[in-house]
C-alpha positions as CSV (number, residue, x, y, z in Angstrom):
1,M,36.6,-4.5,-46.6
2,A,33.9,-5.6,-44.3
3,S,31.2,-8.2,-46.7
4,E,27.2,-7.7,-47.9
5,Y,26.9,-10.7,-44.1
6,D,28.9,-8.8,-42.1
7,I,27.5,-5.5,-42.6
8,I,24.2,-6.7,-41.9
9,A,25.6,-8.7,-39.4
10,D,26.8,-5.1,-37.7
11,E,23.2,-3.9,-38.3
12,W,21.4,-6.1,-36.4
13,Q,23.7,-6.3,-34.1
14,A,23.5,-2.8,-33.4
15,R,19.8,-2.1,-33.3
16,A,19.6,-5.6,-31.6
17,G,17.9,-3.6,-27.9
18,E,14.4,-2.2,-30.3
19,L,14.1,-5.5,-32.5
20,A,14.1,-7.1,-27.9
21,Q,11.7,-4.7,-27.1
22,W,9.9,-4.9,-30.9
23,A,9.4,-8.2,-29.9
24,M,7.9,-8.1,-26.0
25,D,5.9,-4.9,-26.8
26,N,4.2,-7.3,-29.9
27,L,5.4,-11.0,-29.6
28,I,5.7,-12.4,-26.2
29,N,2.5,-14.1,-24.9
30,R,4.1,-15.7,-22.7
31,K,7.6,-15.2,-20.8
32,D,7.5,-19.0,-18.7
33,V,8.0,-21.1,-22.2
34,W,10.2,-20.7,-25.8
35,G,11.9,-22.4,-28.3
36,Q,16.1,-22.7,-28.8
37,Y,18.5,-23.3,-31.0
38,S,21.2,-25.2,-29.4
39,V,24.4,-25.6,-31.8
40,L,26.6,-29.1,-31.5
41,T,29.4,-29.8,-30.0
42,P,31.7,-31.5,-33.7
43,T,31.7,-35.1,-31.9
44,E,27.7,-34.6,-30.9
45,R,27.3,-33.5,-34.8
46,R,28.7,-36.6,-35.9
47,R,27.0,-39.3,-33.3
48,E,23.0,-37.3,-34.3
49,G,23.4,-36.6,-37.9
50,R,22.8,-32.5,-37.7
51,S,24.7,-29.7,-36.7
52,Y,22.0,-27.6,-34.1
53,K,18.8,-29.7,-31.5
54,A,15.9,-27.3,-30.9
55,M,14.8,-26.9,-27.2
56,T,11.7,-26.3,-25.2
57,L,13.3,-24.5,-22.4
58,P,13.5,-23.8,-19.6
59,Q,13.1,-27.5,-17.7
60,K,9.7,-27.7,-16.4
61,H,11.2,-27.0,-12.7
62,L,12.8,-24.3,-13.3
63,R,9.3,-23.0,-15.5
64,G,8.0,-19.6,-13.7
65,E,11.5,-19.4,-12.5
66,D,13.9,-18.0,-15.9
67,M,11.5,-16.5,-18.0
68,V,11.6,-14.9,-21.4
69,S,13.4,-11.6,-20.3
70,I,15.1,-8.3,-22.7
71,D,18.1,-9.7,-22.3
72,K,17.2,-12.8,-24.1
73,L,15.6,-11.3,-27.2
74,T,19.0,-8.9,-27.0
75,R,21.1,-11.7,-27.5
76,H,19.3,-13.8,-29.9
77,F,18.9,-10.1,-32.5
78,A,22.4,-9.9,-31.5
79,S,23.8,-13.8,-33.0
80,R,26.4,-13.8,-34.6
81,H,27.5,-17.7,-35.9
82,Q,31.2,-17.2,-35.1
83,R,29.9,-15.8,-31.7
84,K,28.0,-18.5,-30.4
85,P,24.7,-17.6,-31.6
86,Q,22.2,-18.0,-29.4
87,I,19.1,-18.0,-30.8
88,I,15.5,-18.6,-30.2
89,G,11.3,-18.8,-30.8
90,L,8.3,-17.8,-28.6
91,H,5.3,-20.1,-28.0
92,A,2.3,-18.9,-29.8
93,K,-0.4,-18.9,-27.3
94,S,-0.8,-17.4,-23.7
95,K,-1.9,-19.2,-20.1
96,D,-5.2,-18.3,-21.0
97,A,-5.6,-19.5,-24.8
98,T,-4.4,-15.8,-26.7
99,S,-2.7,-15.6,-28.8
100,R,-1.0,-11.7,-30.2
101,W,0.6,-13.4,-33.7
102,L,-0.6,-15.2,-36.0
103,G,2.6,-17.5,-38.1
104,I,3.3,-20.0,-41.6
105,D,6.5,-21.7,-42.5
106,I,6.4,-22.2,-45.3
107,D,9.4,-24.6,-45.4
108,M,12.3,-25.4,-48.4
109,H,14.8,-27.9,-46.7
110,D,15.8,-30.2,-49.6
111,E,18.3,-27.9,-51.9
112,N,19.6,-30.3,-53.3
113,K,16.8,-31.9,-55.0
114,T,15.9,-32.3,-58.4
115,N,13.1,-29.4,-58.9
116,A,14.5,-27.3,-55.0
117,E,14.4,-23.9,-57.8
118,D,11.0,-24.6,-59.0
119,H,9.9,-25.8,-55.4
120,A,11.2,-22.0,-54.4
121,R,9.8,-20.2,-57.0
122,R,6.3,-21.6,-56.0
123,N,6.8,-21.4,-52.3
124,L,7.1,-17.4,-53.4
125,V,4.0,-17.2,-55.8
126,G,1.7,-18.9,-53.3
127,V,3.4,-16.9,-50.2
128,V,3.5,-13.9,-51.8
129,E,0.0,-14.4,-52.8
130,W,-1.4,-15.3,-49.2
131,W,0.4,-11.6,-47.9
132,K,-1.1,-9.7,-50.5
133,K,-5.1,-11.6,-49.7
134,L,-3.8,-10.6,-45.9
135,Q,-3.3,-6.5,-47.0
136,S,-6.8,-6.5,-48.8
137,L,-7.9,-7.4,-46.0
138,G,-6.5,-4.6,-43.5
139,Y,-3.6,-6.5,-42.1
140,D,0.8,-5.0,-42.3
141,P,1.5,-8.5,-42.4
142,L,5.7,-8.8,-42.2
143,L,7.1,-11.9,-44.8
144,F,10.2,-12.8,-44.3
145,N,13.0,-14.8,-46.7
146,S,14.1,-16.7,-43.8
147,N,16.9,-19.3,-45.3
148,D,17.7,-17.7,-48.2
149,N,16.9,-21.3,-49.5
150,G,13.2,-20.6,-51.2
151,G,12.1,-21.0,-47.6
152,Y,9.4,-18.3,-45.7
153,H,8.2,-17.5,-43.0
154,L,5.0,-14.6,-42.9
155,W,3.6,-13.3,-39.3
156,I,-0.2,-11.3,-39.1
157,L,0.8,-9.1,-35.6
158,F,-2.8,-7.8,-33.1
159,A,-3.5,-5.2,-31.5
160,E,-5.2,-7.0,-28.8
161,P,-4.8,-11.0,-27.6
162,A,-7.4,-12.9,-29.8
163,P,-8.7,-16.4,-28.8
164,T,-5.7,-19.0,-30.1
165,A,-9.2,-20.8,-31.1
166,D,-9.5,-17.6,-33.6
167,V,-5.7,-17.4,-34.7
168,F,-6.0,-20.3,-35.8
169,A,-8.7,-21.5,-37.6
170,F,-7.9,-17.8,-39.3
171,A,-4.7,-19.5,-40.3
172,K,-5.8,-22.7,-41.4
173,S,-8.6,-20.6,-44.2
174,L,-5.5,-18.4,-44.8
175,V,-3.3,-22.0,-46.4
176,E,-5.7,-24.3,-47.2
177,S,-5.6,-23.1,-51.5
178,W,-1.7,-23.7,-50.7
179,E,-2.9,-27.7,-52.9
180,A,-4.3,-25.1,-55.9
181,T,-1.3,-22.1,-54.9
182,G,1.2,-25.1,-56.5
183,L,3.6,-25.5,-52.9
184,D,4.3,-28.9,-52.1
185,E,3.4,-29.7,-48.5
186,E,1.1,-27.9,-46.2
187,P,2.5,-24.7,-44.9
188,E,2.6,-25.1,-40.8
189,T,1.0,-22.6,-38.8
190,F,1.9,-20.9,-35.2
191,P,-0.9,-21.7,-33.9
192,K,-0.5,-25.9,-35.0
193,R,-3.4,-26.9,-33.1
194,V,-5.9,-25.6,-30.5
195,K,-4.9,-28.1,-27.4
196,D,-6.2,-26.6,-23.7
197,D,-3.9,-29.3,-21.6
198,S,-0.1,-28.1,-24.2
199,I,1.8,-25.2,-24.0
200,G,2.0,-25.5,-27.9
201,S,4.4,-24.6,-30.3
202,W,7.0,-22.1,-30.6
203,F,8.2,-20.4,-34.0
204,R,11.2,-19.2,-34.6
205,L,11.7,-14.9,-33.7
206,P,13.3,-12.8,-37.5
207,G,16.8,-13.0,-37.5
208,L,19.9,-15.1,-37.7
209,H,18.8,-18.4,-39.1
210,H,20.3,-21.2,-36.8
211,T,22.0,-23.0,-39.9
212,K,23.3,-20.6,-42.2
213,H,24.9,-17.2,-43.0
214,H,21.8,-15.8,-43.2
215,Y,19.6,-13.1,-41.3
216,S,15.9,-12.3,-42.7
217,S,15.0,-9.9,-45.5
218,V,11.5,-8.3,-45.8
219,W,9.2,-8.1,-48.3
220,S,8.8,-4.6,-50.0
221,G,5.8,-5.2,-51.6
222,D,7.0,-3.7,-55.0
223,D,7.4,-7.3,-56.9
224,W,8.6,-5.1,-59.9
225,L,12.1,-4.2,-58.6
226,D,15.6,-6.3,-59.2
227,D,14.9,-7.8,-55.8
228,P,12.0,-7.1,-53.2
229,W,13.6,-7.6,-50.8
230,L,14.5,-5.1,-47.7
231,T,17.9,-6.1,-45.6
232,G,20.2,-4.9,-42.5
233,H,18.0,-1.6,-41.3
234,A,15.8,-1.6,-43.8
235,A,14.3,-4.2,-43.0
236,I,14.6,-3.6,-39.7
237,D,13.4,-1.1,-39.1
238,C,10.0,-2.7,-41.9
239,M,9.6,-4.4,-38.7
240,L,9.6,-1.9,-36.3
241,N,6.6,0.3,-38.1
242,T,4.8,-2.9,-38.4
243,M,1.2,-2.0,-38.1
244,P,-0.4,-4.4,-34.7
245,G,-4.2,-5.2,-36.7
246,P,-7.8,-6.2,-35.6
247,P,-8.8,-9.7,-34.6
248,P,-9.7,-12.7,-37.0
249,P,-13.1,-12.1,-38.3
250,V,-16.6,-12.8,-37.1
251,K,-19.4,-12.9,-37.1
252,A,-21.9,-10.0,-36.8
253,D,-23.3,-12.2,-33.4
254,G,-20.3,-12.3,-32.9
255,T,-20.4,-16.5,-34.0
256,E,-17.6,-18.0,-35.4
257,L,-17.3,-18.1,-39.6
258,T,-16.2,-21.8,-41.4
259,A,-12.6,-21.5,-42.1
260,R,-13.6,-21.2,-45.9
261,K,-15.7,-17.5,-45.3
262,R,-13.4,-16.6,-42.8
263,L,-11.3,-15.1,-45.2
264,Q,-14.4,-13.2,-47.0
265,V,-14.9,-11.1,-44.7
266,E,-14.4,-7.6,-45.2
267,K,-11.7,-6.3,-42.1
268,Q,-12.0,-3.4,-40.6
269,P,-9.1,-1.2,-40.5
270,A,-6.3,-2.0,-38.1
271,P,-7.4,-0.7,-33.8
272,V,-4.3,2.1,-33.7
273,S,-1.5,2.1,-30.9
274,T,-1.2,4.9,-28.7
275,K,1.3,5.9,-31.0
276,R,-1.4,6.6,-33.9
277,S,-3.6,9.2,-35.1
278,S,-6.7,7.7,-34.5
279,F,-7.7,8.6,-37.8
280,K,-9.4,5.7,-39.8
281,R,-6.9,3.8,-42.8
282,K,-7.8,2.2,-45.4
283,G,-5.1,1.2,-48.0
284,K,-2.2,-0.3,-47.8
285,A,1.0,1.9,-49.6
286,T,3.6,3.6,-46.9
287,V,4.0,7.0,-47.6
288,C,6.9,9.4,-45.8
289,V,5.5,12.8,-45.5
290,D,7.6,15.8,-44.3
291,F,6.6,18.5,-41.4
292,D,8.0,21.7,-41.4
293,G,6.9,23.0,-45.3
294,V,4.7,20.5,-46.3
295,L,1.6,20.5,-43.2
296,A,3.2,23.2,-40.8
297,Q,4.7,26.3,-42.2
298,K,8.5,26.8,-41.5
299,V,9.1,28.7,-38.2
300,D,12.5,30.6,-36.1
301,G,12.5,27.5,-33.8
302,K,12.9,24.1,-32.8
303,T,10.5,23.5,-31.0
304,R,7.9,25.6,-32.0
305,I,5.3,24.6,-34.6
306,G,3.7,27.0,-37.5
307,P,0.1,27.1,-38.0
308,P,-1.6,24.6,-40.9
309,M,0.2,25.3,-44.2
310,D,-3.8,25.7,-46.9
311,G,-5.2,22.2,-48.5
312,A,-3.0,20.2,-45.7
313,V,-6.1,18.8,-44.4
314,E,-7.9,18.4,-47.6
315,F,-4.5,16.5,-48.9
316,T,-3.8,14.5,-46.1
317,S,-7.7,13.2,-46.4
318,E,-7.5,11.7,-49.5
319,L,-3.6,10.9,-49.1
320,G,-5.3,8.9,-46.4
321,E,-7.8,6.2,-48.7
322,F,-5.4,5.1,-50.2
323,A,-2.0,4.9,-48.2
324,R,-0.7,4.7,-44.9
325,I,0.2,8.2,-43.3
326,I,3.8,8.2,-41.8
327,I,5.3,11.9,-40.1
328,Y,8.8,11.8,-40.9
329,T,11.1,15.5,-39.3
330,A,14.0,16.3,-38.2
331,R,13.0,18.2,-35.6
332,L,13.5,14.2,-33.9
333,S,17.1,13.8,-35.7
334,G,19.0,15.4,-32.2
335,G,18.8,16.1,-28.9
336,S,18.3,14.1,-25.6
337,K,15.4,10.8,-26.2
338,D,13.3,12.9,-22.9
339,S,13.5,16.4,-25.6
340,R,13.0,14.2,-28.5
341,E,9.7,12.7,-26.6
342,K,7.8,15.4,-25.1
343,L,8.8,16.8,-28.8
344,E,6.6,13.8,-30.3
345,E,4.0,14.0,-28.1
346,K,3.4,17.9,-28.6
347,I,4.0,17.0,-32.7
348,R,0.9,13.9,-32.0
349,K,-1.0,17.2,-30.3
350,W,-0.5,20.0,-32.9
351,L,-2.1,17.3,-36.0
352,D,-5.3,16.0,-34.5
353,K,-5.6,19.0,-33.2
354,H,-5.5,20.2,-37.1
355,Q,-6.8,16.9,-38.0
356,I,-4.2,16.3,-40.6
357,S,-4.8,12.4,-41.1
358,F,-1.5,10.0,-39.8
359,D,-0.7,7.1,-38.9
360,A,2.9,6.7,-37.4
361,I,5.0,9.9,-36.1
362,H,8.2,8.8,-37.3
363,N,11.2,8.8,-34.6
364,E,14.4,6.6,-35.1
365,T,17.0,7.6,-36.9
366,G,16.8,7.7,-40.8
367,K,13.8,7.9,-43.2
368,P,11.4,4.8,-42.6
369,V,11.1,2.4,-45.6
370,A,8.7,4.2,-48.0
371,H,6.5,3.8,-51.4
372,A,6.2,7.4,-52.0
373,Y,8.2,10.8,-50.0
374,V,6.9,14.0,-49.8
375,D,9.2,16.6,-49.1
376,D,9.4,20.5,-49.9
377,R,13.2,20.1,-50.6
378,G,12.7,16.8,-51.6
379,V,13.5,16.4,-55.8
380,S,11.8,13.7,-58.0
381,C,14.0,12.2,-60.5
382,R,12.8,9.2,-62.4
383,P,15.1,8.1,-65.7
384,A,14.4,4.6,-66.2
385,E,10.2,6.3,-66.4
386,N,11.2,9.4,-67.8
387,G,13.9,8.3,-69.8
388,M,17.4,11.8,-70.4
389,T,14.9,14.7,-70.0
390,A,14.7,13.5,-65.9
391,F,18.0,14.9,-65.7
392,T,17.0,17.7,-66.3
393,N,14.2,18.4,-64.8
394,A,15.7,17.3,-61.9
395,L,18.1,20.2,-62.5
396,E,16.5,22.7,-62.9
397,D,13.9,21.9,-59.8
398,I,17.8,21.9,-58.0
399,K,19.4,25.4,-59.6
400,N,15.5,26.7,-58.3
401,L,15.9,25.1,-53.9
402,V,19.9,26.0,-54.3
403,D,19.1,29.4,-55.3
């Protein structure tokens, strides 16, 4: 029987192509350089006292010829330790000194030190506090358990490249509370500094750890759960559904804010991508809403769409005040890629025409990760909250749906 680690490895490998395209679309600041971890031979390990080395590639004389590509990204996300992994990182700024993302690295290298458990706990408390702060500012941050040992990576994606100087200042303003938060040292930020004549630093991509048998897990935000970390397909879905946000805040006159005040500026909702509605999103919860039977009346035929349900406009408008709305429909679960894309565009036009508020249409296999699901065929059953009557009520609801 396959281990949990092997199952998760299979899931990352199966979706490496999707992740590679996501990284290419959202994370590439420059293609001519990248970082890579190289696994050392036994002789090199004995000589250097470590199992890997980190390099910036390619060599200078090859720059402009060997580039970051979909193939390189796919090999990274599909990496497995037993098959010579090719784990890479991406640079935090472009040649034009702009950045498409911000990264924060909260380290935990020495797992054997006396206070390691307390150190790891304080790391988690601190990074979750920053994650919540970013959410309150309108961002959709990604928090990764990077090594399963108390180390964490926090990412923010921007809808458009922002000046690296602004991104750096914003990152420093976020982590300046590291001592008050209880961390042992100031986290690294990516970009690390602003220096025009430097290619800058690179940040390891999510996925397989370069030394540990661990794949990145993603913070769900549900800290009341025994295990609030998403793994495998659930973690990947969360990554692919992340909404890039606006650039770092600036004053109304366009001048930069001081580092301390940057986080005090109230953010506007993130600009929408071509796959998202133009309606405003203010909340931070994610709610998955079924299309047929909830928003649109059911009709015969996979490509036909019925009129909107009474109250659907008002429902999504109020829901959008506190939640991110993901439209889910079984219509997009089969058929060719071309037919699915045409149907998705038809659904999007229908939603816009009838003023239905939404943030994205889910077009992958399975339901997206969400805090709540709204479905005309769904049955709620929460015995942890309602006791044994939850099962009685659920059975009654199921009977009504089946009948």
